[in-house]
N, C-alpha and C positions, 0 to 999 in steps of 0.2 A: 434610516437610510443604513447607518449598518448590516442591516440583516439583509438586503435588498446588493446588497454590497455578496455579502461571507453564499449565498443565495446561488444570484453571479456565477461569482468563480465555483461554487459546488456542482450547475448548474454546466460548468465551460469542462469541471471532470467526468465529468457523466455523459453529456454529450460526444468527447473523443476517444470517450471507453464502445459505448456502441454501436459510435459510426465506423472505428478499427473492424468489434466486434462483425457488423455487415456487412462492411465493405469487402470481405477475402472473400475471394472465393473455395470452396474446402474442395482438396482438389487428391496425392496419396502421398506418401512420406509418414516418418518417424522422427519424434524430438521428444527432446527433454528439459522434464519444469523447470523456472529456476530457484536455482539454492540462492537460500537468503545469506546473506553476509553482518549487516547492523540493519537495524540498533541492537539486536541482542548476536551477542559474540558469543560462539559457543564454552572458547576458553574460559571466558570472563564469569559461565554458568555454574563450572566446577569449580569454582575457585570461593565462588559466594555464595549465604545457602540467604542473601536479596536478589529480590526479579534484578533486571537491569532497566532499569530508567535513565528518566531525562527530568525537568527540574523545570515550574510551570513559567511558559513566561519564556526558552528558551527555542532555538533551532532544534529543532528533531531530527539528522542523517539516514538516509534509508540508502541501500545499497544490494544490489542483487550481479549475481553473475547468471548471464542466461547466452542461449543458444542462437539466438534472434528477437527481434522486437516485431510493433512496441508490443512494449512490457508498464505496467500499470505498478502502483502501490495503491494499494487496498487496505485501512483503519476500523476495527469496528470494535463498538463493547463485544459483541455478540458472534462470538466462538464461531454457530454451527452460521451463520450467515455469512462465511472465508469459506465453507468446506467444496461448494459450489459454486464460482460466483457467477452469473449475471447479469442482465441488465435489472431487472428486479432487485436482487442483493444490493448492488450499485447505489441503483437510488437512496436506497434503506442503509448504507453504510455510514461514518464515519466523515471523509476524507477520501479525497481518492485523487490522483496523481495521475497521467505520464511521465515516467521517469524518460528520464533523460542521457543517451550511450555519450560511454567518457570512456572510447576508447580501448580495442577485444572484445570480449563479453559481460566489462564493466558497465553497469547504473549504477544510475544516483536524482536523488530528487531529496529536497532539502525541505520542511515546512517552515515561509519564514517566521514570523514572530510578530503577533496582530497584538500585543497590548490596546489600542486603543479599545475589541474587542473581546470583555469579561466571557462571554459565553462562550469561542472559538475555545475549541479540545484543548491547545496544549494552555493552555493556560486552568484550567479546572483538570483537578490532584484525582487520577481515577488511571482505571487500569482496562489494555484497549490491547488487541491481538491484529495480526497481521499481515500479511501476504504479499506477494506479486505476483501477478500474473502475468501469463507471454499470448499473445494474440498470436495463435498460428493456427489458421484449420487445416493447413497439411499436413503438420505432425501430429491434433488433435486428430486427426482421419480416429470414426467408428465413437465418438460423440456427440452428443445432440449437442453443443458448440464449440467454437474456435476455440476455448479461453481456457489455455495448458496454469490449476493454478503450484503454486509451489505451495513447501508446510508452511505450514499456521507456528505462531511466534505470540506469545505475550511480552508484554511491554511495559512501564506504570511513568506517567508524571507527577510527581513526587510534589511534594509542599510548597512554597518557596521555602531556603533553610536560613533561618532567624543567623545571623552573623559575624 
């Protein structure tokens, strides 16, 4: 049963993303990629020799700045998968969810804690890559899809800290 619950949640994220990409008409104009804010803060990275990360079984907050939406957070263990996000790469991604507008140009999504599911990605120590994808066919004119990818950043889920 736990697998079906997680599969249903993953399918819901995929359906939202694919639906947003397909539903928007292609028209003209310009735009910009989402600007990633967290979980990797550039000032933190400059002051530390360790990768930014979170401890297993904690909430993972993602925040970005974007000129418009919808905006999705996409997480993967494979950096190359995030270079050109489309329906195929979303199917292979570790985690995909629509971000919520937080006023102005800020969008956020916090990954909930799923302690009952040991196989859930936030419960397994590993290094991950993430990006934000803005779906805007008008701004993506001249490309083969409506996805505008932000930069790709790495973060780590650390093992439990003894203590």
